[in-house]
Each structure stands twice: as structure tokens, then as C-alpha cells.
Residue, then its C-alpha position, 0 to 999 in steps of 0.5 A: m377416499n378416492l383423490t383423482n385431483p393432484r392438488e387434492r392428493l398433495d393436501q391429503l399427503v401433507w395434511g392428512d395422517i398418511l405420514t403420522r402412521y410410521g411414528v417418530p420419523g414420518l410425523i417429523l417428514a408430516t411437519v416439516l412438510r407442512y411448514v415447507y407447503a405453507v411457506a411455499r404456497d405464501f411465496f407463490s400467492g405472489q404478496l412476498t414478492l410484492r412487498a419484496m420489490s417495494l423494499v428495494y425501492t425504498t433502499l434505492l431511496s433511503i441507503v445512502p442516508l441510512t449509510a451516512f447516519s452510521f457513518s457519522l455515528l461510528k465516525g464520532l467513535g472511530i471505529h467507522k473504517q471497520f464498517e467500511a470494510r464489513l461493506y465490501t464484505v456483503l457486497e461480495p457475491l455481486g462479484e468483481k463489481s461489488v468492489e466499484i459499488t461499494d466505492q460509489l457508496i462510500a464516495l457518495v457518503n462521504n459527499v454528504d455533508g449537514r453543512v451543505l445540506g442544510g435544516i431542510g435537506l438534513a431533515f429529508f435524510l432523517y425522513t427516508a432513514i425512518s421510512m425505511v425502517q417503517k416500510i420494514e414493519e409494515s412487512f413483517n406486520y403483514v406477515w404477522y397479520v398485524t393490522k395496526p402499526r406501533s404509535f408514532s412516539r413509538q416507532f421515532t423512540e424504537y426507530v431510532f434506537v434501531l438506526l443508533i445501535g445497530p450499526l455499533a452492535i454488528v461493528i462491536a461483533l465483528g470486531l470482536i470476532t477479528s480480535l478473537n482470531n488474532e489471540s495467540a492461543v486461537q492461533y495455538l488451537i489453529a496450529s493443532n492437527i487434530v483441534g485446528p481444523l473444527v476451529q478453522m471451520a467454526g471461524k468460518l461459520i461465527p459470520y454465518l451465525v452474525v447473520i442468524g442472530v441480526f435476522s433472529f433479532l428482526y424477526m423479534f423486534m420488528p412486527n408490532t407483536s409479542v414474537n417468541l425466541k425459539s420462533a425467532l431463531v427458527g426463521g433466523l436458521l433459515g433466513g441465514f442458511l438461505w443468505a449463504s447460500v443464495g449467496v454462493i449461487f449468485t456469486a458462481f452466476i455472476a462469474n458465468s454470465a459474461g452475457t450479461q455485460a454484453i447485452y446491458a453493458s454498463f447497466a449490468i452493475a445496477i441491474v445485478a444490484l437490484i436483484w441482489l436487493y431484491l433476493n435479500w429481502l425477500i429471504l428476510l421476508i420467506g424466514s419471517q413468515l417461517a417464524f409467524y407458523h412455527q409460533n402459529p401452526e394452526y395458520m399453516r393450513n389456510g394461510r392469508r385466505e380471508p375469512r367467509l364468517s356466517n352472521a351466526m359467528r361474528e355475533r358469537l365472535a363480538l360476544n367473546i371478544m367482549f367477554l374476555i375483555g370485560q374478564a381482564f378489565r375486572n381482573n384487576g386491569e389485566e391487559m388484553s391486546l388483538a394477539k392475546l384475543s387471536g391466541t386464546l380463541k385460536i383465530p387469526s387476527i385478520t377475522l377478528t379486526p373487522i369485528l373489533i373495527d365494529l364495536e369500536e365504532y360503536g363505542l364499545l371498547t376502546h384501545t388504551e396507548k400501547e394499543y391495549l383494548q379496554p371496554g368503552h364504558d362501565i360493563s353494568r352498563l353495557p347491554l349484550e343487545d347492543i354488542l349484537r347490535a353492533v356486529r348486525e347493524e354495522g357494515d358496508t350497506k348498514p341499515f337501510h330501507n329498500p322500498h323494492l323488498a318484500s313487506e313480509v320479508e321486512g316484517l319478518g326480518k324484524e320479528l327475527d331481530r325483536a326474537i334476538c333481543n328478547t333473548v338477551a333481554s335485558m342482560t348486560l356484559a357484567d350480567l354474563l361475566d357474573q354467571a362465568e364466575q358463578k359456574k366456576a364457584 
């Protein structure tokens, strides 16, 4: 094939068999290139950057309530000083201004007094803290093609759990690292000429391993779908590597940006902090994108491109969806979710969602409290004709009479509708499931 377009050449190199012909090394290189290509394509599409900027805005509103909430919890346990010390370390890439920013943040947090705020003020603080986590879930759901967020009850309980346990777990982990470094056995190993350099290197890597662990936990917990531990760790490794690398680069940039101080004067500290926040959120989302593609490699080539389904494909998908839901329901109430449907059919959930909405509006399926899918009524009284009608008649246009359409075409359309109805005749979803079971027997 003669490919003159550079884009076509790149696509052929990445997705074709040019590299895979060279055995295992070529296969590894092709796999890495595909992941890089997919993540870079999504980055340059602009959606990840927009959501990172949105999270920066939410962070500015929520950082004081979140930090105050964490401080009050840790103060009750008498370990808030360790958390305060970690804030200085987290903001180190901001350079010499990091101490000033951290001092101002801590001063703001110390000024938060529940007795002064009153009930309304405390409610607002709690709302902003929870809305922050909600906004993060929304961004992760976007990356993972999840259209429905957690229910309100799940959001409240799980968000509060994260807000309570998150700071405590980080402080305990860092405290254990610090105490371990002070142990006599560790000091003895450090003094060794042979093992000492390795122990010191491990001590420097441990904080980054904590970051990787936090990233991996967020990738598993935040999306409203099931995420494999392996995929979360892959995303966490990339996120931790980028976070460490960008931190070093950003620190060097701040140290050599005297012109920024001269131009922006006192505003420079705010601008630097906003840029650092933006980069952190962007890194977190990029790692999540990689975790998604690792778990769902079939999505890598097309990405988030809006599907253009033919009517025939919509009808087949509707029948397949109801078939799988009915089959799961018949098998002792087996649980069926959108994510499971997507995995079984190997079709992105963003493609299935509009069809599910049409079927639900037609009363053919329903959601349980845990967001599992079930038939809307008895499968023995659920005609296949209704399933087809749901996707043929539902939509933005709806069935309507247009006097400007040719009567001959209208008549032909009605004949086609009758032919489809005659094909499925009086068959129900239960009949279709019975046929499948008979073929297996």
C-alpha cells in the first residue's frame, strides 16, 4: 500500500504488522507505541486538559475545607504535626515560595473555627469538601466511559470514608517510613559499604512508592466501575513516574525563572501554584487513561470517537442487550451491569448507553439500587417486537407524520415495519432464551 499521508503512515506503523514481524522485541515496541499513541491522542484532543483545569478551580474552593477537615481529624489523634510537615514536602516543587504558600494555607486552616462558622458555615465547608471528591469521580468516570455516577447514598458513605481514612493512612505510612529509617538495624545497614547505597536508594524511592500507591488506589476506587488491580498499578506507575519527573523539571524551572517574578511581582506565587495544581491533576488523569486502556485494549485504536451505528446494528445490539440481561436474570438472578455488558459484547459503554436509555424509556429494562440491569417485566410477556420498536421509534425525532413525504415512500415504510413484525411474530424474550438453551443441550 502506497501511503502518502503522514497520518496514514503513522497509523500503519502503530496498528499494522510492520513491527510485529520482528518477533518479541517488535511486539513489545508495537504495544508500547500503541499505548503512547492512544494516551497522546486523548491528551491532544483537549478533554483531559479541560477537566484538569476544572479540577484546579474546584481545588481552590475546596482546599481549605479539605485540609481543615483532615487537620481536625488528625488533631484529635494527636498526629496533625506530621501531616503539616508533609504539606511542606508536597509543595517543594514550587521552590522557595513553597514555604510561604504552605504557611498561608496552614494559617487559613487554623483560622477555621466551627464555633465561629456556625451550622450554615460548617455545612458549606462539608459540601465543598464532598463536591471536590464528586468532581474527581466525574472526571474519572469520563475517562472510563462511565455515564452514571454513584447513587447519593453511596457517594455520601464512600466519600466520607475516603475523607476520614485517606489523610490518616498517608500519615501512618509516612510515619512508619520515618520510624523505620531511625531503626538501629537500618542505620547499621546504611553504614555498610556494600548494602548502604542500596538502602539509601530504597529510602529515596519509598516516598515515590507511596505516591504510586495513592494513585493506584484512586484509579481503583474513584471510577464507578470495576478496575483491575494490575491495570490500576500500571496507571499508578506512569502517574508516579510523571509526578516525580515533572516535579524535578518544575523545580528547575522555578529556580531559573527570575523573569517571572519581575513581570508578575506578587502575583507570581499564585500563578506558580495554579500551574503546579494543573500539572498534578493532568498527571492523575493521564495515568487513569493508561489504566483504562490497559484494562480495555480494544478501545485504544478508536478512543472516544462518537459511534455512528446503522439502524440494523442498533436493532441487533438491543436484542443482544435484552438477551444477556434476560439470561443473567434467569440464571438465579445473576448480576448484570453496563460494564459487564460492555465487556461481554466488546463494545464501548458509550455506544451501548443510548440504546439502554431507549429500552428503559420503553419500560423494557430497569435499574436496581446497586445499578444492576434487570428486565422491566416478566420475560415471558416481553415481545421481541417491543425491543425492536424501542430502538426504531425512540430517539430525538420520534415517530411523526410529515405531509411533505411522498405517500408511496410512507406506504413502503409501513410495509417494511410489518415485515419486521412478522419476522419475530409472537416471539418473546423467553422464547429466544429457550432457543439458545436448546442449542446448548
